[in-house]
MARBA-3410 file (N, C-alpha, C, O; in Angstrom, 1 decimal):
238
95.2,125.7,115.7,96.0,126.5,116.6,96.5,125.6,117.7,95.8,124.8,118.3 ~ 97.8,125.7,118.0,98.5,124.9,119.0,98.1,125.4,120.4,97.7,126.6,120.6 ~ 98.1,124.5,121.4,97.8,124.8,122.8,98.9,125.8,123.3,98.5,126.8,124.0 ~ 100.1,125.7,122.9,101.2,126.6,123.2,102.3,126.3,122.2,102.3,125.3,121.5 ~ 103.2,127.2,122.1,104.3,127.0,121.1,105.6,127.6,121.7,105.6,128.5,122.5
106.7,127.0,121.2,108.0,127.5,121.6,108.3,128.7,120.7,108.0,128.7,119.5 ~ 108.9,129.7,121.3,109.2,130.9,120.6,110.6,130.8,119.9,111.2,129.7,120.0 ~ 111.0,131.8,119.2,112.3,131.8,118.5,113.4,131.7,119.6,114.6,131.5,119.2 ~ 113.1,132.0,120.8,114.1,131.9,121.9,114.3,130.6,122.5,115.0,130.4,123.5 ~ 113.6,129.5,122.0,113.8,128.2,122.5,115.2,127.8,122.5,116.0,128.1,121.5
115.7,127.2,123.6,117.1,126.8,123.8,117.4,125.4,123.5,116.5,124.5,123.6 ~ 118.6,125.1,123.1,119.0,123.7,122.8,119.0,122.8,124.1,119.1,123.4,125.2 ~ 118.9,121.5,123.9,118.7,120.6,125.1,119.9,120.6,126.0,119.8,120.4,127.2 ~ 121.2,120.9,125.5,122.3,120.8,126.4,122.4,122.0,127.4,123.2,122.0,128.3 ~ 121.5,123.0,127.2,121.5,124.1,128.1,120.3,124.0,129.1,120.1,124.9,129.9
119.6,122.9,129.1,118.4,122.8,129.9,118.8,122.7,131.4,119.9,122.2,131.7 ~ 118.0,123.3,132.3,118.3,123.2,133.7,118.3,121.8,134.2,117.6,120.9,133.7 ~ 119.1,121.5,135.3,119.2,120.2,135.8,117.9,119.6,136.3,117.6,118.4,136.2 ~ 117.0,120.5,136.8,115.7,120.0,137.4,114.8,119.5,136.2,114.1,118.5,136.4 ~ 114.8,120.1,135.1,114.0,119.6,133.9,114.6,118.3,133.4,113.8,117.4,133.2
115.9,118.2,133.3,116.5,117.0,132.8,116.2,115.9,133.8,116.0,114.8,133.3 ~ 116.3,116.2,135.1,116.1,115.1,136.1,114.6,114.6,136.0,114.4,113.4,136.1 ~ 113.7,115.5,135.8,112.3,115.1,135.7,112.1,114.2,134.5,111.4,113.2,134.7 ~ 112.6,114.5,133.4,112.5,113.7,132.2,113.1,112.3,132.4,112.6,111.3,132.0 ~ 114.3,112.3,133.0,115.0,111.0,133.3,114.1,110.2,134.2,114.1,109.0,134.1
113.5,110.8,135.2,112.7,110.0,136.2,111.4,109.5,135.6,111.0,108.4,135.9 ~ 110.8,110.3,134.7,109.6,109.8,133.9,110.0,108.6,133.1,109.3,107.7,133.0 ~ 111.2,108.7,132.4,111.6,107.6,131.6,111.8,106.3,132.4,111.4,105.3,132.0 ~ 112.5,106.5,133.5,112.8,105.4,134.4,111.5,104.7,135.0,111.4,103.5,135.0 ~ 110.6,105.6,135.4,109.3,105.0,135.9,108.5,104.3,134.8,107.9,103.3,135.1
108.6,104.8,133.6,107.8,104.2,132.5,108.5,102.8,132.2,107.7,101.9,132.0 ~ 109.8,102.8,132.2,110.5,101.5,132.0,110.2,100.5,133.1,110.1,99.3,132.9 ~ 110.0,101.0,134.3,109.7,100.1,135.4,108.2,99.8,135.5,107.7,99.0,136.3 ~ 107.4,100.4,134.6,105.9,100.3,134.6,105.4,100.6,136.0,104.5,99.9,136.5 ~ 105.9,101.7,136.5,105.5,102.2,137.9,104.5,103.3,137.7,104.9,104.5,137.5
103.2,103.0,137.7,102.2,104.0,137.4,102.2,105.1,138.4,102.0,106.3,138.0 ~ 102.5,104.8,139.7,102.5,105.9,140.7,103.7,106.8,140.4,103.6,108.0,140.5 ~ 104.8,106.2,140.0,106.0,107.0,139.7,105.8,107.9,138.5,106.3,109.1,138.5 ~ 105.1,107.4,137.5,104.9,108.2,136.3,103.9,109.4,136.7,104.2,110.5,136.3 ~ 102.8,109.0,137.3,101.8,110.0,137.5,102.2,111.1,138.6,101.6,112.1,138.6
103.3,110.8,139.3,103.8,111.8,140.2,104.3,113.1,139.5,104.4,114.1,140.1 ~ 104.5,112.9,138.2,105.0,114.1,137.4,103.9,114.7,136.6,104.2,115.6,135.7 ~ 102.6,114.4,136.8,101.5,115.0,136.1,100.6,115.7,137.1,100.3,115.2,138.2 ~ 100.2,116.9,136.8,99.4,117.7,137.6,98.0,117.1,137.7,97.5,116.5,136.7 ~ 97.3,117.4,138.8,95.9,116.8,138.9,95.0,117.4,137.8,94.0,116.7,137.4
95.2,118.6,137.3,94.4,119.2,136.2,95.0,119.0,134.9,94.8,119.8,134.0 ~ 95.9,118.0,134.7,96.6,117.8,133.4,95.6,117.7,132.3,94.5,117.0,132.4 ~ 95.9,118.2,131.1,95.1,118.1,129.9,96.1,117.9,128.7,97.2,118.3,128.8 ~ 95.6,117.3,127.7,96.3,117.3,126.4,95.4,117.4,125.2,94.2,117.3,125.4 ~ 95.9,117.5,124.0,95.1,117.9,122.9,94.3,116.7,122.4,93.4,116.8,121.5
94.5,115.5,122.9,93.7,114.3,122.6,92.6,114.1,123.6,91.8,113.2,123.4 ~ 92.5,114.9,124.6,91.4,114.8,125.6,91.8,114.0,126.8,90.9,113.7,127.6 ~ 93.0,113.6,126.9,93.4,112.8,128.1,93.5,113.7,129.3,94.0,114.9,129.2 ~ 93.1,113.2,130.4,93.2,113.9,131.7,94.1,113.1,132.6,94.6,112.0,132.2 ~ 94.3,113.6,133.8,95.1,112.8,134.8,94.5,111.4,134.9,95.2,110.4,134.9
93.1,111.3,135.1,92.5,110.1,135.4,92.5,109.1,134.2,92.8,107.9,134.4 ~ 92.3,109.6,133.0,92.3,108.7,131.8,93.7,108.3,131.5,93.9,107.1,131.0 ~ 94.7,109.1,131.7,96.1,108.7,131.5,96.5,107.6,132.5,97.1,106.6,132.2 ~ 96.1,107.8,133.7,96.4,106.8,134.8,95.7,105.5,134.5,96.3,104.4,134.9 ~ 94.6,105.5,133.9,93.9,104.2,133.6,94.4,103.6,132.3,94.4,102.4,132.2
94.8,104.4,131.3,95.2,103.9,130.0,96.6,103.2,130.0,96.8,102.2,129.4 ~ 97.6,103.9,130.7,99.0,103.4,130.7,99.1,101.9,131.1,99.7,101.1,130.4 ~ 98.5,101.5,132.3,98.6,100.1,132.6,97.9,99.1,131.6,98.4,98.0,131.4 ~ 96.9,99.6,130.9,96.3,98.8,129.9,97.2,98.5,128.7,97.3,97.4,128.2 ~ 98.0,99.6,128.4,99.0,99.4,127.3,100.1,98.5,127.8,100.5,97.6,127.0
100.6,98.7,129.0,101.7,97.8,129.5,101.3,96.3,129.5,102.1,95.5,129.3 ~ 100.0,96.1,129.9,99.5,94.7,130.0,99.5,94.0,128.6,99.5,92.8,128.6 ~ 99.5,94.7,127.5,99.4,94.1,126.2,100.8,93.6,125.7,100.8,92.8,124.8 ~ 101.9,94.0,126.4,103.2,93.6,125.9,104.0,92.9,126.9,103.9,93.2,128.1 ~ 104.8,91.9,126.5,105.7,91.2,127.4,106.8,92.2,127.9,107.3,92.1,129.0
107.2,93.1,127.0,108.2,94.1,127.4,108.0,95.4,126.6,107.6,95.4,125.5 ~ 108.3,96.5,127.3,108.3,97.8,126.7,109.5,98.6,127.1,109.8,98.6,128.3 ~ 110.1,99.3,126.2,111.3,100.1,126.6,111.0,101.5,126.1,110.7,101.8,124.9 ~ 111.2,102.5,127.0,111.0,103.9,126.7,112.3,104.6,126.7,113.2,104.3,127.5 ~ 112.4,105.6,125.8,113.6,106.5,125.7,113.1,107.9,125.4,112.4,108.1,124.4
113.4,108.8,126.3,112.9,110.2,126.1,114.1,111.1,125.8,115.0,111.2,126.5 ~ 114.0,111.8,124.7,115.0,112.8,124.3,114.4,114.2,124.3,113.4,114.5,123.7 ~ 115.1,115.1,125.0,114.8,116.5,125.0,115.3,117.2,123.7,116.5,117.1,123.4 ~ 114.4,117.8,123.0,114.8,118.5,121.8,115.1,120.0,122.0,116.0,120.5,121.4 ~ 114.3,120.7,122.8,114.4,122.1,123.0,113.6,122.4,124.2,112.7,121.7,124.6
113.9,123.6,124.8,113.1,124.0,126.0,113.1,125.5,126.1,113.9,126.2,125.4 ~ 112.2,126.0,126.9,112.0,127.5,127.1,111.5,127.7,128.5,110.6,127.0,128.9 ~ 112.0,128.7,129.1,111.6,129.1,130.5,110.3,129.9,130.3,110.4,130.9,129.6 ~ 109.3,129.6,131.1,108.1,130.4,131.1,107.7,130.7,132.5,108.3,130.1,133.4 ~ 106.7,131.5,132.8,106.3,131.9,134.1,106.0,130.6,134.9,105.0,129.9,134.5
106.7,130.3,136.0,106.4,129.2,136.8,106.9,127.9,136.4,106.6,126.9,137.0 ~ 107.7,127.8,135.3,108.1,126.5,134.8,108.8,126.6,133.4,109.5,127.5,133.1 ~ 108.6,125.5,132.7,109.2,125.4,131.4,108.2,124.8,130.3,107.3,124.1,130.7 ~ 108.5,125.1,129.1,107.9,124.4,128.0,109.0,123.5,127.3,110.1,124.1,126.9 ~ 108.8,122.2,127.2,109.8,121.3,126.7,109.3,120.5,125.5,108.2,119.9,125.6
110.1,120.5,124.5,109.7,119.6,123.3,110.6,118.4,123.4,111.8,118.5,123.5 ~ 109.9,117.2,123.3,110.6,115.9,123.5,110.2,115.0,122.4,109.2,115.2,121.7 ~ 111.1,114.0,122.2,110.7,112.8,121.3,110.8,111.6,122.2,111.8,111.3,122.8 ~ 109.7,110.8,122.2,109.7,109.6,123.0,109.7,108.4,122.1,108.9,108.3,121.2 ~ 110.7,107.5,122.3,110.8,106.2,121.5,110.3,105.1,122.4,110.7,104.9,123.5
109.4,104.3,121.8,108.8,103.1,122.6,109.0,101.9,121.7,108.6,101.9,120.6 ~ 109.7,100.9,122.3,109.9,99.6,121.6,109.3,98.5,122.5,109.5,98.4,123.7 ~ 108.5,97.6,121.9,107.8,96.6,122.6,107.8,95.3,121.9,107.9,95.2,120.7 ~ 107.5,94.2,122.7,107.4,92.9,122.1,106.2,92.2,122.8,105.9,92.3,124.0 ~ 105.4,91.5,121.9,104.2,90.7,122.4,104.3,89.3,121.8,104.6,89.1,120.6
104.0,88.3,122.6,104.0,86.9,122.1,102.6,86.3,122.1,102.5,85.3,121.4 ~ 101.7,86.9,122.8,100.3,86.3,122.8,99.3,87.4,122.4,99.4,88.5,123.0 ~ 98.4,87.3,121.5,98.1,86.0,120.8,99.0,85.7,119.6,99.0,84.6,119.1 ~ 99.9,86.6,119.3,100.9,86.3,118.2,102.1,87.1,118.5,102.1,88.1,119.3 ~ 103.2,86.7,117.9,104.5,87.4,118.1,104.6,88.6,117.2,104.6,88.5,116.0
104.6,89.8,117.9,104.7,91.1,117.1,105.6,92.0,117.8,105.9,91.8,119.0 ~ 106.1,93.0,117.1,107.0,94.0,117.6,106.4,95.4,117.4,105.8,95.7,116.3 ~ 106.4,96.2,118.4,105.9,97.6,118.4,107.1,98.5,118.3,108.1,98.4,119.0 ~ 107.0,99.5,117.4,107.9,100.6,117.3,107.1,101.9,117.2,106.3,102.1,116.3 ~ 107.4,102.8,118.1,106.6,104.0,118.2,107.6,105.2,118.4,108.5,105.2,119.2
107.3,106.3,117.7,108.0,107.6,117.9,107.0,108.7,118.0,106.2,108.9,117.1 ~ 107.0,109.4,119.2,106.1,110.4,119.5,106.8,111.7,119.8,107.6,111.8,120.8 ~ 106.5,112.8,119.0,107.1,114.1,119.3,106.0,114.9,120.0,104.9,115.0,119.5 ~ 106.3,115.5,121.1,105.3,116.2,121.9,105.9,117.5,122.6,107.1,117.6,122.6 ~ 105.0,118.3,123.1,105.4,119.5,123.7,104.7,119.6,125.1,103.5,119.5,125.1
105.5,119.7,126.1,104.9,119.7,127.5,105.1,121.0,128.2,106.1,121.7,128.1 ~ 104.1,121.4,129.0,104.2,122.6,129.8,104.4,122.1,131.3,103.6,121.4,131.9 ~ 105.6,122.3,131.8,106.0,122.0,133.2,105.7,123.2,134.0,106.2,124.3,133.8 ~ 104.8,123.0,135.0,104.5,124.0,136.0,105.2,123.4,137.3,104.6,122.5,137.9 ~ 106.2,124.1,137.8,107.0,123.4,138.8,107.7,122.2,138.2,108.3,122.2,137.2
107.5,121.1,138.9,108.1,119.8,138.4,107.0,118.9,137.8,107.3,117.7,137.7 ~ 105.8,119.4,137.6,104.7,118.6,137.1,104.3,119.1,135.7,104.3,120.3,135.4 ~ 103.9,118.1,134.9,103.3,118.4,133.5,101.9,118.8,133.7,101.1,118.0,134.1 ~ 101.6,120.1,133.3,100.2,120.6,133.4,99.4,120.4,132.1,98.2,120.3,132.1 ~ 100.2,120.4,130.9,99.5,120.3,129.6,100.5,119.7,128.6,101.7,119.8,128.8
99.9,119.1,127.6,100.8,118.4,126.6,100.1,118.5,125.2,98.9,118.4,125.1 ~ 100.9,118.7,124.2,100.4,118.7,122.8,101.2,117.6,122.0,102.5,117.7,122.0 ~ 100.5,116.7,121.4,101.2,115.7,120.5,101.4,116.4,119.2,100.4,116.8,118.6 ~ 102.6,116.5,118.7,102.9,117.2,117.5,103.0,116.2,116.3,102.5,116.5,115.2 ~ 103.6,115.0,116.5,103.6,114.0,115.4,103.7,112.6,116.1,104.1,112.5,117.2
103.4,111.6,115.3,103.3,110.3,115.9,103.5,109.2,114.8,102.8,109.3,113.8 ~ 104.3,108.3,115.0,104.5,107.2,114.0,104.5,105.9,114.8,105.4,105.7,115.7 ~ 103.6,105.0,114.5,103.5,103.7,115.2,103.6,102.6,114.1,103.0,102.7,113.1 ~ 104.3,101.5,114.5,104.4,100.3,113.6,104.3,99.1,114.4,105.0,98.9,115.4 ~ 103.4,98.2,114.1,103.2,96.9,114.7,103.4,95.8,113.7,102.6,95.8,112.7
104.4,95.0,113.8,104.7,94.0,112.8,105.0,92.7,113.3,105.5,92.5,114.5 ~ 104.8,91.6,112.5,105.3,90.3,112.9,106.8,90.3,113.0,107.5,91.0,112.3 ~ 107.2,89.4,113.9,108.7,89.5,114.2,109.5,88.8,113.2,110.7,88.9,113.2 ~ 108.9,88.1,112.2,109.6,87.5,111.2,108.9,87.8,109.8,107.7,87.7,109.7 ~ 109.7,88.2,108.9,109.3,88.4,107.5,108.2,89.5,107.3,107.3,89.4,106.4
108.1,90.5,108.2,107.2,91.6,108.0,107.5,92.3,106.7,108.7,92.6,106.5 ~ 106.5,92.7,106.0,106.8,93.5,104.8,107.4,94.8,105.1,107.0,95.5,106.1 ~ 108.4,95.3,104.3,109.0,96.6,104.5,108.2,97.6,103.7,107.9,97.4,102.5 ~ 107.7,98.6,104.5,106.7,99.5,103.9,107.2,101.0,104.0,107.7,101.4,105.0 ~ 107.0,101.7,102.9,107.2,103.2,102.9,105.8,103.8,103.0,104.9,103.5,102.2
105.6,104.8,103.9,104.4,105.5,104.1,104.5,106.9,103.6,105.4,107.6,103.9 ~ 103.5,107.3,102.8,103.4,108.7,102.4,102.1,109.3,102.9,101.0,108.9,102.4 ~ 102.2,110.3,103.8,101.0,110.9,104.3,101.5,112.3,104.9,102.5,112.3,105.6 ~ 100.8,113.4,104.5,101.2,114.7,105.1,101.0,114.7,106.6,100.1,114.0,107.1 ~ 101.9,115.5,107.3,101.7,115.6,108.8,100.5,116.5,109.1,99.9,116.4,110.2
100.2,117.4,108.2,99.1,118.4,108.5,98.4,118.7,107.2,99.0,118.9,106.1 ~ 97.1,118.9,107.3,96.2,119.4,106.2,95.2,120.4,106.8,95.1,120.5,108.0 ~ 94.6,121.2,105.9,93.6,122.1,106.4,92.3,121.4,106.5,92.0,120.5,105.8 ~ 91.4,122.0,107.3,90.0,121.4,107.4,89.4,121.3,106.0,89.5,122.2,105.2 ~ 88.7,120.1,105.8,87.9,119.8,104.6,88.8,119.5,103.4,88.2,119.3,102.3
90.1,119.5,103.6,91.0,119.2,102.4,91.0,117.7,102.2,90.7,116.9,103.1 ~ 91.3,117.3,101.0,91.5,115.9,100.7,93.0,115.6,100.9,93.8,116.4,100.8 ~ 93.3,114.3,101.2,94.7,113.9,101.4,94.9,112.5,100.9,93.9,111.7,100.8 ~ 96.1,112.2,100.6,96.5,110.9,100.1,97.2,110.1,101.1,98.1,110.7,101.8 ~ 96.9,108.8,101.2,97.7,107.9,102.1,98.1,106.7,101.3,97.4,105.9,100.8
99.5,106.6,101.2,100.1,105.5,100.5,100.9,104.7,101.4,101.7,105.2,102.2 ~ 100.8,103.4,101.4,101.6,102.4,102.1,102.2,101.4,101.1,101.4,100.5,100.7 ~ 103.4,101.6,100.7,104.0,100.9,99.6,105.0,99.8,100.1,105.9,100.1,100.8 ~ 104.7,98.6,99.7,105.6,97.5,100.0,106.8,97.6,99.1,106.7,97.7,97.9 ~ 108.0,97.5,99.8,109.3,97.7,99.1,109.7,96.5,98.2,110.2,96.6,97.1
109.4,95.3,98.7,109.9,94.1,98.0,108.9,93.7,96.9,107.7,93.9,97.1 ~ 109.4,93.1,95.8,108.5,92.6,94.8,107.6,91.5,95.3,108.1,90.7,96.1 ~ 106.4,91.5,94.9,105.5,90.5,95.4,105.7,89.1,94.8,105.5,88.1,95.4 ~ 106.1,89.1,93.5,106.3,87.8,92.9,104.9,87.1,92.7,103.9,87.8,92.2 ~ 104.8,85.9,93.1,103.6,85.1,93.0,102.7,85.2,94.3,101.7,84.6,94.4
103.2,86.0,95.3,102.5,86.1,96.6,101.3,87.1,96.5,101.3,88.0,95.7 ~ 100.3,86.8,97.3,99.2,87.7,97.4,99.4,88.7,98.5,100.2,88.5,99.5 ~ 98.8,89.9,98.4,98.9,90.9,99.4,97.5,91.4,99.7,96.7,91.8,98.8 ~ 97.1,91.3,101.0,95.8,91.8,101.4,96.0,93.1,102.2,97.1,93.3,102.8 ~ 95.1,94.0,102.2,95.3,95.3,102.9,94.0,96.0,103.2,92.9,95.7,102.7
94.1,96.9,104.1,92.9,97.8,104.5,93.5,99.1,105.1,94.5,99.1,105.8 ~ 92.7,100.2,104.9,93.1,101.5,105.5,92.0,101.9,106.4,90.8,101.6,106.2 ~ 92.4,102.7,107.4,91.4,103.1,108.5,91.8,104.4,109.0,92.9,104.8,109.2 ~ 90.7,105.2,109.2,90.9,106.6,109.8,90.1,106.6,111.1,88.9,106.2,111.1 ~ 90.7,107.1,112.2,90.0,107.1,113.4,90.4,108.3,114.3,91.4,108.9,114.0
89.7,108.6,115.3,90.0,109.7,116.2,91.2,109.3,117.1,91.6,108.2,117.2 ~ 91.7,110.3,117.9,92.8,110.1,118.8,92.4,110.3,120.3,93.2,110.7,121.1 ~ 91.1,110.2,120.6,90.6,110.4,121.9,90.9,109.2,122.8,91.2,108.1,122.3 ~ 90.8,109.3,124.1,90.9,108.1,125.0,90.0,107.0,124.6,90.3,105.8,124.8 ~ 88.7,107.3,124.2,87.8,106.3,123.8,88.2,105.5,122.6,87.9,104.4,122.5
89.0,106.2,121.7,89.4,105.5,120.5,90.7,104.7,120.8,91.0,103.8,119.9 ~ 91.4,104.9,121.9,92.7,104.3,122.1,92.6,102.8,122.0,93.5,102.2,121.4 ~ 91.7,102.1,122.7,91.6,100.7,122.7,90.3,100.1,122.0,90.1,98.9,122.1 ~ 89.6,101.0,121.4,88.3,100.5,120.7,88.7,99.7,119.5,89.3,100.3,118.5 ~ 88.3,98.4,119.3,88.5,97.7,118.1,87.7,98.2,117.0,86.6,98.7,117.2
88.3,98.2,115.8,87.6,98.6,114.6,87.4,97.5,113.6,88.4,96.7,113.4 ~ 86.3,97.3,113.0,86.2,96.3,111.9,87.0,96.7,110.7,87.0,97.9,110.3 ~ 87.6,95.7,110.1,88.4,95.9,108.9,88.0,95.0,107.8,87.7,93.8,107.9 ~ 87.8,95.7,106.6,87.4,94.9,105.4,88.7,94.8,104.5,89.1,95.7,103.9 ~ 89.3,93.6,104.6,90.5,93.4,103.8,90.1,93.2,102.3,89.1,92.6,102.0
91.0,93.8,101.5,90.8,93.6,100.1,92.1,93.1,99.4,93.2,93.4,99.9 ~ 91.9,92.3,98.4,93.1,91.8,97.6,93.7,93.0,96.8,93.0,93.6,96.0 ~ 95.0,93.3,97.1,95.6,94.4,96.4,96.3,94.0,95.2,97.1,93.1,95.2 ~ 95.9,94.6,94.1,96.5,94.3,92.8,97.9,94.9,92.6,98.8,94.4,92.0 ~ 98.1,96.0,93.3,99.4,96.7,93.3,100.1,96.4,94.6,99.6,95.7,95.5
101.4,96.8,94.7,102.2,96.5,95.9,102.0,97.4,97.0,103.0,97.9,97.6 ~ 100.7,97.7,97.4,100.5,98.5,98.6,99.1,99.1,98.6,98.3,98.7,97.8 ~ 98.9,100.0,99.6,97.6,100.7,99.7,97.7,102.1,99.1,98.7,102.8,99.3 ~ 96.7,102.5,98.4,96.7,103.8,97.8,95.3,104.4,98.0,94.4,104.0,97.3 ~ 95.1,105.2,99.0,93.8,105.7,99.4,93.7,107.2,99.4,94.7,107.9,99.7
92.5,107.7,99.2,92.3,109.2,99.3,91.3,109.3,100.5,90.3,108.5,100.6 ~ 91.5,110.4,101.3,90.6,110.6,102.4,90.2,112.1,102.4,90.9,112.9,101.8 ~ 89.2,112.4,103.2,88.7,113.8,103.4,88.8,114.2,104.8,88.3,113.5,105.7 ~ 89.5,115.3,105.1,89.7,115.7,106.4,88.4,116.3,107.0,87.6,116.8,106.2 ~ 88.2,116.3,108.3,87.0,116.9,108.9,87.0,118.4,108.6,87.9,119.0,108.2
85.8,118.9,108.8,85.6,120.3,108.4,86.0,121.3,109.5,86.0,122.5,109.4 ~ 86.4,120.7,110.7,87.0,121.6,111.8,88.3,121.0,112.2,88.6,119.8,111.9 ~ 89.1,121.7,113.0,90.4,121.3,113.5,90.2,120.0,114.3,89.3,119.8,115.1 ~ 91.2,119.1,114.1,91.1,117.8,114.7,92.5,117.1,114.5,93.3,117.6,113.8 ~ 92.7,116.0,115.2,93.8,115.1,115.0,93.2,113.7,114.7,92.2,113.3,115.3
93.8,113.0,113.7,93.3,111.7,113.3,94.5,110.7,113.3,95.6,111.1,113.1 ~ 94.2,109.4,113.6,95.1,108.4,113.3,94.7,107.8,112.0,93.6,107.3,111.8 ~ 95.7,107.7,111.0,95.4,107.1,109.8,96.3,105.8,109.7,97.5,105.9,109.9 ~ 95.7,104.6,109.5,96.4,103.4,109.6,96.3,102.6,108.3,95.3,102.7,107.6 ~ 97.3,101.8,108.1,97.2,100.8,107.0,97.6,99.4,107.5,98.7,99.3,108.2
96.9,98.4,107.2,97.2,97.0,107.5,97.5,96.3,106.2,96.7,96.3,105.3 ~ 98.7,95.6,106.2,99.1,94.9,105.0,99.5,93.5,105.5,100.3,93.3,106.4 ~ 98.9,92.5,104.8,99.1,91.1,105.2,99.6,90.3,103.9,99.0,90.4,102.9 ~ 100.8,89.7,104.1,101.4,88.9,103.1,101.4,87.4,103.7,101.2,87.3,104.9 ~ 101.6,86.4,102.8,101.5,85.1,103.3,102.6,84.8,104.4,102.4,83.8,105.2
103.7,85.6,104.5,104.7,85.3,105.4,104.8,86.3,106.5,105.7,86.2,107.4 ~ 104.0,87.3,106.6,104.0,88.3,107.6,103.0,89.4,107.5,102.4,89.5,106.4 ~ 102.9,90.3,108.5,102.0,91.4,108.4,102.6,92.6,109.1,103.6,92.5,109.9 ~ 102.1,93.8,108.8,102.5,95.0,109.4,101.3,96.0,109.5,100.5,96.1,108.5 ~ 101.2,96.7,110.6,100.2,97.7,110.8,100.9,99.0,111.0,101.7,99.1,112.0
100.7,100.0,110.2,101.4,101.3,110.3,100.4,102.4,110.6,99.4,102.5,109.9 ~ 100.6,103.2,111.6,99.7,104.3,112.0,100.5,105.6,112.0,101.6,105.7,112.5 ~ 99.9,106.6,111.4,100.5,108.0,111.4,99.4,109.0,111.9,98.2,108.8,111.7 ~ 99.9,110.0,112.6,99.0,111.1,113.1,98.9,112.1,112.0,99.9,112.6,111.4 ~ 97.6,112.5,111.7,97.4,113.6,110.8,96.7,114.7,111.5,95.7,114.6,112.1
97.4,115.9,111.5,96.9,117.1,112.1,96.0,117.9,111.1,96.4,118.2,110.0 ~ 94.8,118.1,111.6,93.9,118.9,110.7,93.7,120.3,111.4,93.1,120.4,112.4 ~ 94.3,121.3,110.8,94.3,122.6,111.5,94.8,123.7,110.5,94.8,124.9,110.9
END
């Protein structure tokens, strides 16, 4: 069950009130400036989201993310909105592009679709609806197609395929798949990976969803002799 949902009366972004548009633009600008005080000014003290982030954990986590990259660019697009008592519910898509040179040269591409409850001009709650993240070497990263449902029911099995598009030829391909939670504790916790030599051109794994509602990050790491890619997708169990 979602924390909240837009009704059939949700309006298109071009009809959004100026105050809501201005808030989103200022959040985007503060994120691009890596201005933590400017970002947090738009979050209520009692902020919650479906991954368990609070005002305090979000304030602590964002600078840690920024420190990992030489540059990060944010772009926030309003998809729809609805007026509710005391504010608005807004569905947005956030695009994040980043570059890292140490310890290796990699590129981050992230697309996050979310729904925010604005009470006044502050976000009081948020639900992450979908998420796609890719971290790849800046040269010769394998081109990968990922097949994973966005949502499954509790206790269902699901398939995760990460298929390399180019023929391997004589090259070797190593890979590993990982399932983890989406809590603040999981955000920066390293996970051990057991790489295996892949006989086919990708990862093909079956997983079992938890027996209760949850969100998971499902990731695939693929390493070729000339590049690597890590792809993460959010799986909603509900």
